[in-house]
C-alpha positions as CSV (number, residue, x, y, z in Angstrom):
1,M,80.4,46.1,-33.3
2,S,79.7,43.0,-31.2
3,T,77.1,43.0,-28.5
4,P,78.6,42.4,-25.0
5,P,77.6,39.3,-23.2
6,A,74.6,39.4,-20.9
7,P,75.7,39.4,-17.3
8,S,75.3,36.0,-15.7
9,A,73.2,35.4,-12.6
10,P,75.0,35.6,-9.4
11,T,76.1,32.2,-8.1
12,L,76.8,30.9,-4.6
13,G,80.3,30.8,-3.4
14,S,82.8,32.1,-0.9
15,A,84.5,34.5,-3.4
16,D,82.0,37.2,-2.8
17,S,82.9,38.7,0.6
18,G,82.2,42.4,0.1
19,F,79.9,43.0,3.1
20,F,82.0,42.2,6.4
21,G,83.2,39.1,4.8
22,H,79.8,38.1,3.5
23,P,78.2,38.3,0.1
24,R,77.4,41.9,-1.0
25,A,73.7,41.1,-1.6
26,L,73.4,40.5,2.2
27,A,73.8,44.3,2.7
28,H,70.6,44.9,0.8
29,I,68.5,42.3,2.6
30,F,70.0,43.6,5.8
31,G,69.0,47.0,4.8
32,V,65.4,46.4,3.9
33,E,64.9,44.3,6.9
34,M,66.4,46.9,9.2
35,W,64.3,49.7,7.7
36,E,61.2,47.5,7.9
37,R,61.8,46.8,11.6
38,F,62.5,50.5,12.0
39,S,59.1,51.4,10.4
40,F,57.2,48.6,12.1
41,Y,58.4,49.2,15.6
42,G,58.5,52.9,15.2
43,M,54.8,53.0,14.1
44,Q,53.7,50.4,16.7
45,G,55.5,52.4,19.5
46,I,53.1,55.2,19.1
47,L,50.0,53.4,17.6
48,L,48.2,52.6,20.8
49,I,48.5,56.0,22.4
50,Y,47.4,57.6,19.0
51,L,44.2,55.5,19.3
52,Y,43.3,56.3,22.9
53,Y,44.7,59.8,23.3
54,S,42.0,62.6,23.1
55,A,41.6,64.7,20.0
56,T,43.0,67.6,21.8
57,D,46.2,65.6,22.2
58,G,46.3,64.5,18.6
59,G,44.7,61.1,19.1
60,L,41.4,59.4,18.0
61,G,39.9,59.2,21.5
62,L,39.1,55.5,21.7
63,P,38.6,53.7,25.0
64,E,41.8,52.2,26.2
65,A,40.6,48.6,26.1
66,E,39.2,48.9,22.5
67,A,42.5,50.5,21.4
68,A,44.5,47.6,23.0
69,G,42.4,45.1,21.3
70,I,43.0,46.7,17.9
71,V,46.7,46.7,18.4
72,G,46.6,43.0,19.4
73,A,44.5,42.1,16.4
74,Y,46.8,43.9,14.1
75,G,49.9,42.1,15.6
76,G,48.2,38.8,15.3
77,A,47.2,39.6,11.7
78,V,50.9,40.2,10.8
79,Y,51.9,36.8,11.8
80,L,48.8,35.2,10.3
81,S,49.7,36.8,7.0
82,T,53.1,35.2,7.0
83,I,51.3,32.0,5.9
84,L,49.8,33.8,2.9
85,G,53.2,35.3,2.0
86,A,54.9,31.9,2.2
87,W,52.2,30.2,0.1
88,I,52.5,32.9,-2.6
89,A,56.3,32.6,-2.6
90,D,56.2,28.8,-2.8
91,R,53.4,28.5,-5.4
92,L,53.3,31.7,-7.5
93,L,56.1,34.2,-7.4
94,G,59.2,33.0,-5.5
95,A,60.6,34.5,-2.2
96,E,62.5,37.4,-3.7
97,R,59.5,38.8,-5.7
98,V,57.2,38.4,-2.7
99,L,59.7,40.4,-0.5
100,F,60.0,43.2,-3.0
101,L,56.2,43.5,-3.5
102,S,55.7,43.2,0.4
103,A,58.1,46.2,0.8
104,I,55.9,48.3,-1.6
105,V,52.8,47.3,0.3
106,I,54.4,48.3,3.6
107,V,55.3,51.7,2.2
108,A,51.7,52.3,1.1
109,G,50.5,51.3,4.5
110,H,52.7,53.7,6.4
111,L,51.9,56.5,3.9
112,A,48.2,55.9,4.6
113,L,48.7,56.2,8.4
114,A,50.8,59.4,7.8
115,L,48.5,61.2,5.3
116,L,45.0,59.9,5.6
117,P,42.9,61.4,8.4
118,G,41.4,59.5,11.4
119,F,40.0,56.1,11.3
120,V,40.3,55.9,7.5
121,G,44.1,56.1,7.8
122,V,44.2,53.7,10.6
123,G,42.1,51.1,8.9
124,V,43.8,51.2,5.4
125,G,47.3,51.7,6.9
126,L,47.1,48.8,9.4
127,V,45.7,46.3,6.8
128,L,48.5,47.1,4.3
129,V,51.2,47.1,6.9
130,A,50.0,43.8,8.3
131,I,49.9,42.1,4.8
132,G,53.2,43.6,3.8
133,S,55.0,42.8,7.0
134,G,53.8,39.3,7.0
135,G,55.0,38.8,3.4
136,L,58.3,40.2,4.1
137,K,58.8,38.3,7.3
138,A,58.0,35.0,5.5
139,T,60.4,35.5,2.8
140,A,63.4,37.5,4.0
141,T,65.0,34.6,5.9
142,S,64.6,32.3,2.8
143,V,66.3,34.9,0.6
144,V,69.3,35.2,3.1
145,G,69.6,31.4,2.8
146,T,70.0,31.6,-0.9
147,L,73.3,33.6,-0.6
148,Y,75.1,30.6,0.9
149,S,75.9,27.1,-0.2
150,A,75.0,24.3,2.3
151,D,78.6,23.9,3.3
152,D,79.5,27.5,3.5
153,T,81.0,28.1,7.0
154,R,79.8,31.8,6.9
155,R,76.2,30.8,6.9
156,D,75.5,31.2,10.7
157,G,77.5,34.4,10.7
158,G,75.4,35.9,7.9
159,F,72.2,35.1,9.8
160,S,73.7,36.8,12.8
161,L,74.4,39.9,10.8
162,F,70.8,39.7,9.4
163,Y,69.5,39.5,13.0
164,L,71.6,42.5,14.0
165,G,69.8,44.5,11.3
166,I,66.4,43.5,12.7
167,N,67.3,44.7,16.2
168,L,69.0,47.9,15.1
169,G,65.8,48.8,13.4
170,A,63.7,47.8,16.3
171,F,65.9,49.9,18.6
172,L,66.0,53.0,16.5
173,G,62.4,53.1,15.3
174,P,60.5,53.8,18.6
175,I,63.1,56.4,19.6
176,L,62.9,58.6,16.5
177,T,59.2,58.3,15.8
178,G,58.5,58.8,19.5
179,L,60.7,61.9,19.5
180,L,58.7,63.4,16.6
181,Q,55.4,62.3,18.0
182,S,56.1,64.0,21.3
183,T,57.3,67.3,19.7
184,V,55.4,67.8,16.4
185,G,52.6,65.3,16.4
186,F,51.6,61.7,15.6
187,H,51.3,62.0,11.8
188,W,54.9,63.2,11.7
189,G,56.0,60.1,13.6
190,F,54.0,58.0,11.2
191,G,55.6,59.9,8.3
192,L,59.1,59.1,9.6
193,A,58.1,55.4,9.7
194,A,57.1,55.8,6.0
195,V,60.3,57.5,5.1
196,G,62.4,54.8,6.8
197,M,60.6,52.0,4.8
198,I,61.0,54.0,1.5
199,A,64.7,54.2,2.2
200,G,64.8,50.4,2.6
201,L,62.7,49.8,-0.5
202,V,65.0,52.1,-2.7
203,Q,68.1,50.4,-1.4
204,Y,66.6,47.0,-2.1
205,S,65.4,48.0,-5.6
206,F,69.0,48.7,-6.6
207,G,70.4,45.7,-4.9
208,R,67.9,42.9,-5.7
209,R,69.5,42.3,-9.1
210,G,72.6,41.0,-7.3
211,L,70.7,38.1,-5.7
212,P,71.2,34.6,-7.0
213,E,68.5,33.1,-9.3
214,E,67.6,30.6,-6.6
215,A,65.9,33.4,-4.6
216,R,63.4,33.8,-7.5
217,K,62.7,30.2,-7.8
218,V,59.1,29.0,-7.3
219,S,59.7,25.8,-5.3
220,N,56.2,24.2,-5.9
221,P,54.6,26.0,-8.8
222,L,50.8,26.1,-8.9
223,P,49.5,24.6,-12.2
224,R,47.9,27.1,-14.5
225,R,44.6,25.2,-14.3
226,G,44.5,26.2,-10.5
227,Y,44.8,29.9,-11.0
228,P,41.0,30.5,-11.5
229,L,40.2,28.6,-8.3
230,V,42.7,30.5,-6.2
231,A,41.5,33.8,-7.7
232,G,37.9,32.8,-6.9
233,I,38.7,31.9,-3.3
234,A,40.7,35.1,-2.8
235,A,37.8,37.2,-4.2
236,G,35.3,35.4,-2.2
237,A,37.3,35.9,1.0
238,V,37.4,39.7,0.4
239,V,33.7,39.8,-0.3
240,V,32.9,37.8,2.9
241,I,35.2,40.1,5.1
242,V,33.7,43.2,3.6
243,A,30.2,41.9,4.2
244,L,30.9,41.0,7.8
245,V,32.3,44.5,8.4
246,L,29.3,46.1,6.7
247,I,26.7,44.1,8.8
248,G,28.6,44.8,12.0
249,V,29.9,41.3,12.7
250,I,33.5,42.4,12.6
251,R,33.9,45.6,14.6
252,A,36.7,47.6,16.1
253,D,35.9,46.3,19.6
254,N,36.0,42.6,18.7
255,L,38.8,42.6,16.2
256,A,41.2,40.7,18.5
257,L,38.5,37.9,19.1
258,V,37.9,37.6,15.4
259,V,41.7,37.1,14.8
260,I,41.9,34.6,17.7
261,I,38.9,32.5,16.3
262,T,40.5,32.7,12.7
263,V,43.9,31.5,14.0
264,I,42.5,28.7,16.1
265,A,40.5,27.4,13.0
266,A,43.7,27.6,10.9
267,T,45.8,25.8,13.6
268,I,43.3,23.0,13.9
269,A,43.1,22.6,10.1
270,Y,46.9,22.5,9.8
271,F,47.3,19.9,12.5
272,A,44.5,17.8,11.0
273,V,46.0,17.9,7.5
274,I,49.5,17.1,8.6
275,L,48.5,14.3,11.1
276,G,46.1,12.8,8.6
277,S,48.4,12.8,5.7
278,R,49.5,9.5,4.1
279,K,52.8,11.2,3.3
280,V,53.8,11.4,7.1
281,T,55.5,8.3,8.5
282,S,54.6,7.0,12.0
283,E,57.9,8.5,13.4
284,E,57.1,11.9,11.8
285,R,53.5,11.8,13.2
286,S,54.9,11.1,16.7
287,R,57.1,14.2,16.3
288,V,54.1,16.3,15.2
289,W,52.3,15.2,18.3
290,A,55.3,16.2,20.4
291,F,55.0,19.7,18.8
292,V,51.5,20.1,20.3
293,P,52.5,21.0,23.9
294,L,55.4,23.1,22.6
295,F,52.8,25.0,20.5
296,L,50.6,25.6,23.5
297,T,53.4,26.7,25.7
298,S,54.5,29.1,22.9
299,V,51.0,30.6,22.8
300,A,51.0,31.2,26.6
301,F,54.4,32.8,26.3
302,W,53.6,35.1,23.4
303,S,50.2,36.2,25.0
304,L,52.2,37.8,27.8
305,Y,55.3,38.8,25.9
306,Q,53.5,40.8,23.2
307,Q,51.8,42.9,25.9
308,Q,54.8,45.1,25.5
309,F,52.7,46.8,22.8
310,T,49.4,46.9,24.7
311,V,49.4,46.8,28.6
312,L,53.1,48.0,29.0
313,T,52.5,51.0,26.7
314,V,49.5,52.1,28.9
315,Y,51.5,51.4,31.9
316,S,54.5,53.4,30.6
317,D,52.1,56.3,29.8
318,K,50.4,56.3,33.3
319,R,52.6,54.6,35.8
320,L,56.2,55.0,34.7
321,N,58.5,57.8,35.8
322,R,59.8,58.9,32.5
323,D,61.6,62.0,33.8
324,L,65.2,62.2,32.7
325,F,66.9,65.2,34.4
326,G,63.8,67.4,33.9
327,W,62.9,66.1,30.4
328,E,59.9,63.6,29.9
329,M,61.0,60.7,27.8
330,P,58.5,59.8,25.1
331,V,56.3,56.7,25.9
332,S,57.5,54.8,22.8
333,W,61.1,54.8,24.0
334,V,60.3,52.0,26.4
335,Q,59.9,49.8,23.3
336,S,63.7,50.3,22.5
337,I,64.9,48.6,25.7
338,N,64.2,45.0,24.6
339,P,66.2,45.3,21.3
340,V,69.2,46.5,23.3
341,F,69.0,43.5,25.5
342,I,68.5,41.1,22.5
343,I,71.7,42.5,20.8
344,V,73.7,42.0,24.0
345,L,72.3,38.7,25.1
346,S,71.8,36.8,21.9
347,G,75.6,36.3,21.6
348,V,75.8,35.3,25.2
349,F,73.1,32.5,24.8
350,A,74.7,31.4,21.4
351,W,78.0,30.9,23.3
352,L,76.3,29.3,26.3
353,W,74.5,26.7,24.1
354,T,77.7,26.0,22.2
355,R,79.7,25.6,25.4
356,L,77.2,23.3,26.9
357,G,76.8,21.2,23.7
358,T,75.0,18.0,24.5
359,R,74.7,18.9,28.2
360,Q,72.4,21.9,27.3
361,P,68.8,21.6,28.5
362,S,66.3,19.9,26.0
363,T,63.9,22.0,24.0
364,P,60.9,21.2,26.3
365,V,62.9,22.2,29.3
366,K,63.9,25.5,27.7
367,F,60.3,26.1,26.8
368,G,59.2,25.4,30.4
369,I,61.8,27.8,31.8
370,A,60.8,30.5,29.3
371,A,57.1,30.4,30.4
372,I,58.1,30.4,34.1
373,A,60.4,33.4,33.4
374,M,57.7,35.2,31.5
375,G,55.2,34.6,34.3
376,G,57.8,35.8,36.8
377,A,58.3,39.0,34.7
378,F,54.6,39.8,35.2
379,L,54.8,39.1,38.9
380,L,57.6,41.7,39.1
381,F,54.9,44.4,38.4
382,L,53.2,43.6,41.8
383,P,55.4,45.6,44.1
384,F,54.5,48.8,42.0
385,A,50.8,48.0,41.6
386,G,48.3,50.6,42.8
387,G,50.9,53.4,42.7
388,G,50.1,56.9,41.5
389,E,51.0,58.6,38.3
390,N,54.8,58.3,37.5
391,S,55.3,56.1,40.5
392,T,57.2,53.3,38.9
393,P,61.0,53.9,38.6
394,M,62.7,53.4,35.2
395,L,65.1,50.9,36.6
396,A,62.1,48.6,37.5
397,I,60.9,48.6,34.0
398,I,64.4,47.9,32.7
399,G,64.7,44.9,35.0
400,I,61.2,43.6,34.0
401,L,62.2,43.9,30.3
402,F,65.5,42.1,31.0
403,A,63.3,39.2,32.2
404,F,61.2,39.4,29.0
405,T,64.4,39.2,27.0
406,V,65.8,36.2,28.8
407,A,62.5,34.4,28.4
408,E,62.3,35.3,24.7
409,L,65.8,34.0,24.0
410,L,64.9,30.7,25.7
411,L,61.9,30.2,23.5
412,S,61.8,32.1,20.1
413,P,65.0,31.1,18.4
414,V,64.8,27.7,20.0
415,G,61.2,27.3,18.8
416,L,62.1,28.0,15.2
417,S,65.0,25.5,15.3
418,V,63.1,22.7,16.8
419,T,60.2,23.3,14.4
420,T,62.4,22.6,11.4
421,K,63.7,19.4,13.2
422,L,60.2,18.1,14.0
423,A,58.7,18.9,10.6
424,P,57.7,15.9,8.3
425,Q,59.6,16.0,5.1
426,A,56.4,16.6,3.1
427,F,55.3,19.5,5.4
428,H,58.4,21.4,6.2
429,T,57.0,24.9,5.4
430,Q,53.7,24.2,6.9
431,M,55.2,23.3,10.3
432,V,57.2,26.6,10.3
433,A,53.9,28.3,9.6
434,L,52.4,26.6,12.5
435,F,55.0,28.0,14.8
436,F,54.1,31.6,13.5
437,L,50.5,30.7,14.1
438,S,51.4,30.2,17.8
439,V,53.0,33.7,17.7
440,S,49.8,35.1,15.9
441,L,47.5,33.5,18.4
442,G,49.5,34.7,21.5
443,T,49.7,38.2,20.0
444,A,45.9,38.4,19.4
445,L,45.4,37.1,22.9
446,A,47.6,39.8,24.2
447,G,45.3,42.3,22.7
448,Q,42.2,40.5,24.1
449,L,43.6,40.1,27.6
450,A,44.6,43.8,27.6
451,T,40.9,44.7,27.6
452,F,40.8,43.4,31.1
453,Y,43.6,45.5,32.4
454,D,42.4,48.2,34.9
455,P,45.1,50.7,35.9
456,T,43.1,51.3,39.1
457,D,43.2,47.6,40.2
458,E,46.3,46.0,38.7
459,V,47.1,43.3,41.3
460,P,44.5,40.7,40.0
461,Y,45.7,41.2,36.3
462,F,49.4,40.8,36.9
463,L,49.0,38.1,39.6
464,V,46.6,35.8,37.7
465,L,48.4,36.0,34.3
466,G,51.9,35.6,36.0
467,L,50.7,32.6,37.8
468,I,48.9,30.9,34.9
469,A,52.1,31.4,32.7
470,A,54.3,29.9,35.4
471,A,51.9,27.0,35.8
472,V,52.1,26.3,32.1
473,G,55.9,26.4,32.4
474,V,55.9,23.9,35.4
475,A,53.5,21.6,33.4
476,M,55.9,21.7,30.4
477,L,58.8,20.8,32.7
478,L,56.9,17.9,34.3
479,G,56.0,16.6,30.9
480,A,59.4,17.1,29.3
481,K,60.3,13.4,29.4
482,P,57.2,12.1,27.7
483,V,57.4,14.9,25.1
484,L,61.1,13.9,24.3
485,R,60.0,10.3,23.8
486,L,57.5,11.6,21.2
487,M,60.2,13.6,19.7
488,K,62.1,10.5,18.6
489,G,65.6,11.5,19.1
490,V,65.2,15.2,18.5
491,R,66.2,17.4,21.5
């Protein structure tokens, strides 16, 4: 009896169209990303109030400022860990394996939050989720790209479907975890986040065999002789972090500041390495310099935008009228408003840029308008400042989050696109990592800034931050032409 031939590795091509006209394997990446976003935003929707609610309300009773700092530090660490995930994928394991292992780490983190009591569960859970989410975020997009050949006209449509999965998860997560948290308790909400991620992991476990071999390729393998050095650096870093925690240098009340300092150091190092490299041509070096003001504008934008998970959560708990026909809406449901706008408006913006073609605003102009819009969104809080409990109408927050979304669509997808265009050939991945560092720094700053928010005196907070963001945007607009000259033909 002859042995049947081994199945060949999947190949790229247009013949496979089993998922809405796209490769069947896209369904599995779509699923794991959707469930990862479900668990990520579902957990984050109730995390802050869990930290500062009193023990009688099921929380841990931390001061609000300290709780907001922890959430900001955690968010910054997620984006910081994308660099680690990308490096491991490029040098050691390949994108697909890192994606799979990251999903397992995320499951472990959510289970820790759901099952371990008090601060032990928070510490273990957030560290694992941050590392896992960073690794998955760094690799999922790359894996989607391997499903299509360079000339496959379905490529953009496939990424649009993938983006839809992200926002479906981001929409459903806060709604369902918040519903459980408000009815049966926080740990049930964290548990649902864990169940969602387990569902995504199980689906992906069965579907990962259908991915093309390119998804497992290690693009720049680390020589075997380099393994001991990397292992030593990793072990040394863990020892240093543990020691700093034990001697009290790293504490719960300064986590955001620690992440900010770490990201700034990493950013300076990245720019220095790229700008000082002999592999970078003079034209490429000019484009890297052009990226600096875009990077700074991005940091300013994200430092306000990411306050959805810090200040806006506190505001929704204390100021927002969440009464819906006699039923009080869970605090976390506010986090589901933005994904709805993203789903609706992303297609509108894609159509608009296509329609305008070469007449569309340049990238520096889009960045400037985004910062101004984000500052304007903060100024929209001023008419409601100083009100009593439940004094801000729901329509006001919906309008403010609409402004958040417009600003996001002017900067976030545009930023990723221009980063790949400005990147030197020898540092393509590192430049993308630099953009994520701007998100990381902005997110950590959002946590640090939130420590200054005082619900009893809101006007200075929203006024100052709104005006600063708007000023950054105006400066970007004024400097658009010099930046464009440095971009050497890139718009």
